[in-house]
C-alpha positions in Angstrom: -22.6 12.3 6.5 -23.6 9.0 5.4 -21.9 9.5 2.2 -18.6 10.2 3.8 -18.9 6.3 4.9 -20.7 4.5 2.2 -20.2 6.5 -0.9 -17.4 4.3 -2.0 -17.3 5.5 -5.6 -17.5 9.1 -4.4 -14.6 8.8 -2.0 -12.0 6.7 -4.1 -12.8 8.0 -7.6 -11.8 11.4 -6.7 -8.9 10.2 -4.9 -7.5 8.4 -8.1 -8.2 11.6 -9.9 -6.5 14.0 -7.5 -3.3 11.5 -7.6 -3.1 11.8 -11.3 -3.7 15.5 -11.3 -0.8 16.0 -8.6 1.3 14.3 -11.4 0.3 16.3 -14.2 -2.1 13.8 -15.8 -5.5 14.7 -16.8 -8.1 12.1 -15.4 -11.8 11.7 -15.8 -14.0 9.5 -13.5 -18.0 9.4 -13.5 -18.0 12.2 -10.9 -15.6 14.5 -12.5 -16.5 18.0 -13.5 -16.5 17.5 -17.1 -15.0 20.3 -19.4 -16.7 21.0 -22.8 -15.8 18.4 -25.3 -13.1 20.4 -27.3 -11.3 21.0 -23.9 -10.8 17.4 -23.1 -7.1 16.5 -24.0 -6.5 13.3 -26.2 -3.9 12.3 -23.7 -5.7 11.3 -20.4 -6.7 8.7 -18.1 -10.3 7.5 -17.5 -10.8 5.6 -14.3 -14.0 3.8 -12.9 -14.3 2.2 -9.6 -16.2 -1.2 -9.1 -17.0 -2.5 -5.8 -16.6 -6.1 -5.3 -17.5 -8.6 -2.5 -17.4 -8.1 1.3 -14.3 -9.4 3.2 -16.1 -10.6 6.3 -14.1 -7.9 8.5 -16.8 -6.9 11.0 -16.4 -3.8 12.9 -18.3 -2.1 15.8 -18.9 1.5 14.5 -17.9 3.1 17.8 -16.4 1.5 21.1 -19.3 0.0 23.1 -18.7 -2.7 25.6 -22.5 -3.6 25.3 -22.5 -4.1 21.5 -23.8 -7.4 20.4 -22.8 -9.4 17.2 -25.8 -7.6 15.3 -24.4 -4.2 16.2 -21.4 -5.1 14.0 -21.0 -3.8 10.4 -18.9 -4.8 7.3 -15.8 -2.7 7.0 -13.8 -4.0 4.2 -14.6 -5.0 0.5 -12.7 -6.0 -2.6 -12.9 -3.9 -5.6 -11.5 -3.4 -9.1 -10.3 -0.2 -10.6 -10.4 0.2 -14.3 -7.9 2.5 -15.7 -8.0 3.6 -19.4 -5.0 5.2 -20.8 -5.6 7.1 -23.9 -3.0 8.9 -26.4 -2.7 10.0 -29.9 -1.7 7.2 -32.3 1.9 7.3 -31.4 3.2 4.1 -30.0 6.1 5.6 -28.4 4.2 8.2 -26.7 1.5 5.6 -25.7 3.9 3.2 -24.0 5.6 6.2 -22.2 2.3 7.5 -20.9 1.1 4.0 -20.0 4.3 3.2 -18.1 3.9 6.4 -16.0 0.3 5.4 -15.1 1.5 1.9 -14.1 4.0 3.4 -11.9 1.5 5.8 -10.0 -0.8 2.9 -9.7 1.7 0.6 -7.9 2.0 3.2 -5.3 -1.6 4.5 -5.0 -2.1 3.3 -1.5 0.8 5.5 -0.5 -0.4 8.4 -2.3 -4.0 8.2 -1.2 -4.2 6.8 2.3 -4.4 9.7 4.9 -3.9 12.3 2.3 -6.7 12.0 -0.5 -8.7 9.3 1.6 -9.7 10.4 5.1 -12.3 7.9 6.0 -11.1 4.7 3.9 -7.9 3.1 3.3 -6.5 1.2 0.1 -4.9 -2.1 1.5 -1.8 -3.3 0.0 -1.0 -5.0 -2.5 -2.6 -3.7 -5.6 -2.8 -6.4 -8.1 -2.2 -5.7 -11.6 -4.8 -8.1 -13.5 -3.5 -7.3 -17.1 -4.3 -4.9 -19.8 -6.2 -4.8 -23.1 -4.6 -2.4 -25.7 -6.5 -1.1 -28.6 -5.0 0.7 -31.6 -7.2 2.7 -33.4 -5.3 4.1 -36.5 -8.2 5.3 -38.5 -9.6 7.2 -35.6 -6.2 8.6 -34.5 -5.8 7.4 -30.9 -4.4 4.4 -28.9 -6.0 3.2 -25.7 -5.2 0.6 -23.1 -7.6 -0.6 -20.3 -5.7 -1.7 -17.3 -7.5 -3.5 -14.4 -6.3 -3.4 -10.8 -7.7 -5.3 -7.8 -7.2 -4.4 -4.3 -9.4 -4.3 -0.9 -10.2 -1.1 0.9 -11.5 -0.7 4.5 -13.6 1.9 6.4 -11.5 3.6 9.1 -12.7 3.8 12.6 -12.7 7.4 12.5 -15.5 7.4 9.9 -18.3 5.7 11.8 -19.1 8.7 13.8 -20.2 10.3 10.5 -23.2 8.0 10.7 -24.2 9.0 14.0 -24.1 12.7 13.3 -26.8 11.9 10.5 -28.9 9.7 12.8 -32.1 11.4 14.2 -31.7 11.8 18.1 -34.7 11.5 20.5 -34.2 12.7 23.9 -37.0 12.2 26.4 -39.5 12.0 23.8 -38.4 15.1 22.0 -36.6 14.8 18.6 -34.0 17.6 18.2 -30.7 18.6 16.9 -30.0 20.2 20.2 -28.2 16.9 21.2 -26.0 16.3 18.3 -23.3 13.6 18.8 -19.7 13.7 18.4 -16.9 11.2 19.6 -14.1 11.7 22.2 -11.7 8.7 22.9 -14.2 6.3 21.3 -17.2 7.4 23.6 -20.2 9.0 21.9 -20.4 12.5 23.5 -23.8 14.6 23.6 -23.3 18.2 23.0 -25.7 21.0 23.9 -27.1 23.7 21.9 -23.7 25.7 22.3 -21.7 22.8 21.1 -20.4 22.1 24.7 -20.0 18.4 26.1 -23.4 17.8 27.9 -23.1 13.9 28.5 -22.5 10.7 27.1 -24.5 8.3 25.0 -24.2 4.7 26.3 -25.8 1.3 26.0 -28.0 0.1 28.9 -26.6 -3.4 29.5 -30.0 -4.7 30.9 -32.5 -3.4 28.3 -29.9 -3.0 25.3 -31.1 0.3 24.6 -29.1 3.6 24.4 -29.5 6.4 27.1 -28.0 9.7 27.6 -26.1 10.2 30.9 -25.6 13.7 31.9 -24.2 15.2 35.1 -26.3 17.9 36.8 -25.6 19.3 40.3 -22.9 16.5 40.9 -25.5 13.9 40.1 -25.7 11.3 37.3 -29.0 11.7 35.3 -30.0 9.3 32.8 -32.5 10.1 29.8 -33.6 7.4 27.4 -33.4 7.8 23.6 
């Protein structure tokens, strides 16, 4: 699905939530399933992902020798993660909890890549830009907002998720009978039974994509 590739917030925020949850830290993000207000613990983390500027790392979505410069897409961006640590108004407890969160953030890339994140990768290093502590004695809580900056990229295995969502037109017939998958970097066309039926390749002369199939030992070409 397109969201598997381009919903950066929907991919990275759940990853950070799961990393904290795996370490017995309650975490809320904008996409979290929110419990009733009375069920939200005082000691918790609230995290927000903020996408930054592109890093000019262009990538061809799939291996295609006929691809042109305009077929390439941006594949990496800078970003920031704002992590707010909240505890009761106990400075010792707040400092200990904050230290645990810092420790997890220092190795977030190791805990998330390939485990929580399947289509994206957090790049090392994760830069700590500092924190802003707030001590609300009257309200009975302490909070520290910590800001982290790093880059992330789209993995090559994510691009086929876009292709599977694209409408397909074979010989003038728009049909889901020819969905796409990828095998060794080649876009493979599947038949109605999910079996390999051919390959989607670019015509070097026209620049258009065609479907190549084998019928009775002969290569057959259909335009898309």
